[in-house]
C-alpha positions as CSV (number, residue, x, y, z in Angstrom):
1,M,0.0,0.0,0.0
2,H,1.2,3.6,-0.8
3,T,4.0,2.3,-3.0
4,E,3.6,5.5,-4.9
5,L,5.2,7.2,-1.9
6,H,8.4,5.3,-2.6
7,S,9.5,3.3,0.5
8,R,7.2,5.4,2.8
9,G,5.4,2.2,4.0
10,A,7.0,2.7,7.5
11,L,4.8,5.7,7.8
12,F,1.6,4.6,6.0
13,D,1.3,0.8,6.3
14,D,-1.9,-0.7,7.7
15,E,-0.4,-4.0,8.9
16,P,1.6,-3.9,10.9
17,P,0.5,-0.3,11.7
18,G,3.0,2.3,10.4
19,L,4.2,5.3,12.3
20,A,1.2,7.6,11.3
21,S,-1.3,5.0,12.6
22,R,0.6,4.6,15.9
23,L,0.8,8.3,16.6
24,V,-2.6,9.4,15.4
25,G,-4.4,6.4,16.6
26,L,-6.2,5.9,13.3
27,R,-5.3,3.9,10.2
28,P,-4.8,6.1,7.1
29,Y,-8.0,6.6,5.0
30,Q,-10.2,4.9,7.5
31,L,-11.6,5.0,11.0
32,G,-9.9,1.8,12.2
33,A,-8.3,2.5,15.6
34,T,-4.7,1.7,16.4
35,P,-3.1,1.6,19.9
36,Y,-0.9,4.6,20.6
37,E,2.8,3.9,20.7
38,H,3.3,7.0,22.8
39,P,0.1,7.5,24.8
40,A,1.4,10.1,27.2
41,E,3.2,12.4,24.8
42,P,3.8,11.9,21.0
43,P,7.1,13.0,19.6
44,F,7.2,16.1,17.4
45,V,8.1,14.3,14.1
46,V,10.4,16.1,11.6
47,F,11.1,14.7,8.2
48,A,14.6,15.8,7.2
49,G,16.2,16.0,3.8
50,G,17.2,18.1,0.8
51,R,15.0,19.4,-2.0
52,G,13.3,16.9,-4.2
53,Q,13.1,14.1,-1.6
54,G,9.3,14.1,-1.4
55,K,8.8,15.7,2.0
56,T,6.0,17.9,0.8
57,T,4.4,15.0,-0.9
58,V,4.5,13.0,2.3
59,L,2.8,15.9,4.2
60,R,0.1,16.2,1.6
61,A,-0.5,12.5,1.7
62,L,-0.9,12.6,5.4
63,R,-3.5,15.4,5.0
64,D,-5.4,13.4,2.5
65,A,-5.2,10.2,4.6
66,Y,-6.8,11.8,7.7
67,R,-8.9,14.7,6.3
68,G,-12.5,14.2,7.4
69,H,-11.6,11.6,10.0
70,T,-9.7,13.7,12.6
71,P,-9.0,17.5,12.8
72,I,-6.0,18.2,10.6
73,A,-4.2,21.3,9.2
74,L,-1.4,21.9,6.8
75,I,0.6,25.1,6.5
76,D,3.8,25.9,4.5
77,G,6.2,28.3,6.1
78,E,7.3,29.5,2.7
79,E,3.9,30.7,1.6
80,R,3.5,34.4,1.0
81,Q,0.9,34.8,3.7
82,F,3.4,33.8,6.3
83,T,6.3,35.9,5.1
84,A,4.9,39.5,5.3
85,P,1.8,41.3,6.6
86,P,-0.9,42.3,4.2
87,P,-0.6,45.9,3.0
88,E,-3.2,47.3,5.4
89,R,-1.9,45.5,8.5
90,P,0.7,47.2,10.7
91,A,3.8,45.1,11.2
92,E,3.7,45.6,15.0
93,S,0.3,43.7,15.2
94,W,1.2,40.9,12.8
95,S,3.7,38.0,12.8
96,P,4.2,34.8,10.8
97,V,3.3,32.8,13.9
98,G,0.0,34.7,14.5
99,Q,-0.9,34.1,10.8
100,A,0.0,30.5,11.0
101,L,-2.1,30.0,14.1
102,T,-5.1,31.6,12.5
103,T,-4.8,29.5,9.3
104,A,-4.2,26.3,11.2
105,A,-7.2,26.9,13.5
106,E,-9.5,27.5,10.5
107,Q,-8.5,24.1,9.1
108,L,-8.6,22.3,12.4
109,A,-12.1,23.7,13.1
110,E,-13.7,21.8,10.1
111,P,-16.2,19.1,11.1
112,V,-15.1,15.4,10.8
113,K,-17.0,12.2,10.6
114,G,-19.1,11.8,13.7
115,A,-18.2,15.2,15.2
116,G,-18.9,18.9,14.6
117,R,-16.7,21.9,14.3
118,I,-14.2,22.8,17.0
119,G,-14.3,26.3,18.5
120,F,-11.1,28.2,19.5
121,P,-12.3,30.7,22.1
122,R,-8.9,31.0,23.9
123,L,-7.0,31.5,20.7
124,S,-9.5,34.0,19.3
125,A,-9.4,36.1,22.5
126,G,-5.6,36.4,22.3
127,L,-5.6,37.0,18.5
128,L,-8.2,39.8,18.9
129,A,-6.1,41.5,21.6
130,V,-3.1,41.3,19.3
131,A,-4.9,42.6,16.2
132,A,-6.4,45.5,18.2
133,A,-2.9,46.9,18.7
134,G,-2.9,47.9,15.1
135,W,-6.4,49.4,14.9
136,T,-7.5,53.1,15.0
137,E,-10.9,54.8,15.0
138,R,-10.5,55.7,11.3
139,E,-10.3,52.0,10.2
140,V,-13.7,50.6,11.2
141,P,-14.1,48.7,7.9
142,R,-10.8,47.0,8.3
143,I,-11.5,46.3,12.0
144,R,-14.7,44.6,11.0
145,R,-13.0,42.4,8.4
146,E,-10.2,41.3,10.7
147,A,-12.4,40.9,13.8
148,E,-14.9,38.7,11.8
149,R,-12.2,36.3,10.7
150,I,-10.9,35.9,14.3
151,L,-14.4,35.7,15.8
152,L,-15.5,33.0,13.4
153,L,-12.9,30.7,15.0
154,N,-15.4,30.4,17.9
155,E,-18.3,29.2,15.7
156,T,-19.4,25.6,15.9
157,D,-22.2,23.7,14.2
158,S,-24.9,24.3,16.8
159,W,-24.4,26.3,20.0
160,L,-22.5,29.2,18.4
161,S,-24.5,29.4,15.2
162,G,-24.9,33.1,14.5
163,F,-22.9,34.0,17.7
164,A,-19.9,35.3,15.9
165,G,-21.9,37.9,14.0
166,R,-23.7,39.1,17.1
167,W,-20.4,39.2,19.1
168,M,-18.6,41.1,16.3
169,G,-21.4,43.7,16.3
170,K,-21.1,44.2,20.0
171,V,-17.4,44.5,19.9
172,I,-17.4,47.0,17.1
173,S,-20.2,49.0,18.7
174,R,-18.4,49.1,22.0
175,L,-15.2,50.1,20.2
176,V,-16.8,53.0,18.3
177,A,-18.7,54.2,21.4
178,S,-15.5,54.2,23.5
179,M,-13.2,56.0,21.2
180,S,-12.6,59.7,21.8
181,G,-9.5,60.4,19.8
182,T,-6.8,58.7,17.8
183,G,-5.3,56.8,20.7
184,P,-4.9,53.0,21.1
185,V,-8.1,50.9,21.2
186,V,-6.7,47.8,22.8
187,E,-8.4,48.2,26.1
188,P,-11.9,49.0,24.7
189,I,-11.7,46.0,22.5
190,I,-10.6,43.7,25.3
191,E,-13.3,45.1,27.6
192,A,-16.0,44.5,24.9
193,T,-14.6,41.0,24.4
194,L,-14.8,40.1,28.1
195,E,-18.2,41.7,28.4
196,V,-19.6,39.3,25.7
197,F,-17.8,36.4,27.2
198,T,-19.4,36.9,30.6
199,E,-23.0,37.3,29.3
200,G,-25.5,34.4,29.5
201,V,-25.8,31.2,31.5
202,S,-25.8,28.5,28.8
203,P,-23.1,25.9,28.6
204,A,-21.7,27.8,25.6
205,H,-21.2,30.9,27.6
206,R,-19.6,29.0,30.4
207,R,-17.0,27.8,28.0
208,L,-16.4,31.3,26.7
209,R,-16.0,32.6,30.3
210,G,-13.5,29.8,30.8
211,A,-11.6,31.0,27.8
212,A,-11.4,34.5,29.2
213,T,-10.3,33.4,32.6
214,W,-7.7,31.0,31.1
215,Y,-5.4,34.0,30.6
216,R,-5.3,35.0,34.3
217,D,-2.1,33.1,34.8
218,Y,-0.2,35.3,32.3
219,P,2.9,36.6,34.0
220,G,2.2,40.0,35.6
221,A,-1.6,39.9,35.1
222,G,-2.4,39.6,38.8
223,D,-5.2,37.1,38.2
224,S,-7.0,39.6,35.9
225,P,-8.1,38.4,32.5
226,K,-8.3,42.0,31.2
227,M,-4.7,42.8,32.3
228,A,-3.5,39.5,30.9
229,L,-4.8,40.3,27.4
230,V,-3.6,43.9,27.6
231,L,-0.1,42.6,28.5
232,L,-0.2,40.0,25.8
233,S,-1.0,42.7,23.3
234,R,1.8,45.0,24.6
235,H,4.3,42.2,24.6
236,F,3.4,41.2,21.0
237,R,3.7,44.8,19.8
238,A,7.1,45.2,21.5
239,G,8.7,42.6,19.3
240,G,11.8,40.5,20.1
241,D,11.7,38.3,23.2
242,F,8.6,40.0,24.4
243,R,6.8,39.0,21.2
244,R,8.1,35.4,21.4
245,H,6.8,35.2,25.0
246,A,3.3,36.3,23.8
247,E,3.4,33.9,20.8
248,R,4.2,31.0,23.1
249,H,0.9,31.7,25.0
250,L,-1.0,31.9,21.7
251,V,0.4,28.5,20.6
252,R,-0.6,27.2,24.1
253,A,-4.1,28.7,23.7
254,L,-4.6,26.8,20.4
255,L,-3.5,23.5,22.0
256,A,-5.7,24.1,25.0
257,D,-8.7,24.7,22.8
258,L,-8.0,21.4,21.0
259,E,-7.8,19.7,24.4
260,D,-11.2,21.0,25.2
261,A,-12.6,19.5,22.1
262,Y,-11.6,16.0,23.4
263,A,-12.6,16.6,27.1
264,G,-15.3,14.5,28.6
265,V,-16.5,11.0,27.8
266,V,-19.1,12.1,25.2
267,Q,-16.7,14.2,23.2
268,R,-14.0,11.5,23.3
269,S,-16.5,9.0,22.0
270,H,-17.2,11.1,19.0
271,R,-13.6,12.1,18.3
272,R,-11.3,9.3,17.4
273,G,-7.6,9.6,17.2
274,R,-5.6,12.7,17.8
275,P,-5.7,16.1,16.0
276,V,-2.8,16.5,13.5
277,L,-0.8,19.6,12.5
278,L,1.4,19.4,9.4
279,I,4.1,22.1,8.9
280,D,6.1,22.2,5.6
281,N,9.3,24.2,5.6
282,V,9.5,24.2,9.4
283,Q,12.8,26.0,9.3
284,E,11.0,29.3,8.3
285,P,9.7,31.7,11.0
286,A,6.1,30.5,10.9
287,G,7.3,26.9,11.4
288,L,9.9,27.6,14.1
289,G,7.4,29.8,15.9
290,L,5.2,26.7,16.3
291,L,7.9,24.1,16.8
292,E,9.9,25.8,19.5
293,P,7.0,26.7,21.9
294,V,5.5,23.2,21.7
295,L,8.9,21.6,22.5
296,R,9.5,24.0,25.4
297,D,6.1,23.5,26.9
298,R,6.3,19.7,26.6
299,A,9.7,19.9,28.3
300,D,8.2,22.0,31.1
301,G,5.5,19.4,31.7
302,I,2.7,21.3,29.8
303,R,1.2,18.3,27.9
304,D,-0.9,18.2,24.8
305,Q,-2.1,15.4,22.6
306,A,-1.6,17.0,19.2
307,V,0.4,15.1,16.6
308,F,2.9,17.2,14.7
309,F,4.6,16.2,11.4
310,A,6.9,18.7,9.9
311,A,9.3,18.9,7.0
312,L,12.8,20.4,7.4
313,R,15.0,21.5,4.5
314,G,18.3,19.9,5.4
315,Y,19.3,17.4,8.0
316,A,19.9,19.5,11.1
317,H,18.8,22.6,12.9
318,P,19.8,24.3,16.2
319,A,16.3,23.9,17.5
320,L,16.6,20.1,17.0
321,R,20.1,19.5,18.3
322,N,19.0,16.9,20.9
323,A,16.3,15.3,18.8
324,G,16.1,11.6,18.4
325,R,17.3,10.5,15.0
326,L,16.2,7.6,12.8
327,A,16.0,6.7,9.2
328,L,12.3,6.4,8.3
329,P,12.4,2.6,7.7
330,E,13.7,2.1,11.2
331,A,10.5,3.5,12.6
332,A,8.3,0.9,10.8
333,R,7.3,-1.1,13.9
334,E,8.5,1.0,16.8
335,T,10.5,4.2,17.2
336,G,12.2,3.5,20.5
337,W,11.9,7.3,21.1
338,R,12.3,8.5,24.7
339,P,12.4,12.2,25.4
340,G,15.2,13.7,27.6
341,T,15.1,16.9,29.6
342,S,15.9,19.4,26.9
343,P,13.1,20.9,24.7
344,S,14.7,19.6,21.5
345,S,14.7,16.0,22.8
346,R,10.9,16.1,22.5
347,A,11.4,15.9,18.7
348,L,12.1,12.9,16.5
349,L,14.1,13.6,13.3
350,L,13.5,11.1,10.5
351,S,15.6,11.1,7.4
352,L,13.7,10.0,4.3
353,P,15.0,7.3,2.0
354,P,16.5,8.8,-1.2
355,L,14.3,8.7,-4.3
356,T,15.4,6.6,-7.3
357,P,15.6,8.3,-10.7
358,D,12.2,6.8,-11.7
359,G,10.7,7.4,-8.3
360,T,10.2,11.1,-8.3
361,P,6.7,11.8,-6.8
362,R,4.2,13.4,-9.1
363,V,1.6,15.7,-7.6
364,D,-1.7,16.6,-9.2
365,E,-3.9,19.1,-7.3
366,G,-2.1,18.2,-4.1
367,R,-2.6,14.4,-4.2
368,P,0.3,12.0,-4.7
369,R,-0.3,9.7,-7.6
């Protein structure tokens, strides 16, 4: 099976289960369950190699194999959308990591067989605070467009139907009513967001309140969700290490929202396997901005159950200096991977077998042939 992927059976085989089955918990292209090889913490898998070795084809094949069966997203760090902000977006309120998180969440939110859409209230609250740092009272049309994209990350099939539109209207109305000059609008936006989060008594609103209070532990916030989001926005705008600190919390927010989607007996019974994030060209800023926070948090004991497969151009990177290393065929039955204490040890670097002259993958509309 999958012979068109040129000796990639160690990843895709059904019997014995290949690496993808053992990490995701589902066999490719089907809902057949597979026991986890690493039930407590999966390795962050990175396919290494030079150009033309089929790394992109492998990631696309993984997306096709699990799309519709478990939440999955594919981003490419070299895409234009991750290399520079759109013309109307100030650079201080945009980053490759923020764009990657938004794009990944939009894909992960899509419904799968037996389960509806996933909402990302923690992530959207943080992204809204970051975006607000680049807004002024003269830009209401742009504010509306950017806010709508972020707020739609909260929408699910049932309990949030129509909620994003109502929420956006309240946020914009509160913003316009609060502005009295050309100063920053971060605090009015955050106040409006928290106000909507705390309205209502339904289970949906309880989840939204939980999303707001989740930020209370942000360093320096003093247990205040509002101060936490204000600080997050300031740190992001400051750039450098401050921005990386804020981005780490945004990555953590996405993974916490994913964890919520699997919390409880009922939700786990509807969602089989683990969610999957695929990152092509992980050596680019958008990729490293996801890889490094995940590895650091896992090393610090902040666990998540997401499965990451990434493609690295080359065979080494400073962020992966202590990663486990195997040739892909060696992972056919078991990886033997055990993490150490350093962040980079939470990764597993797999070198792909070289392609033969007649074994170059052909891709048609994103599907390997």
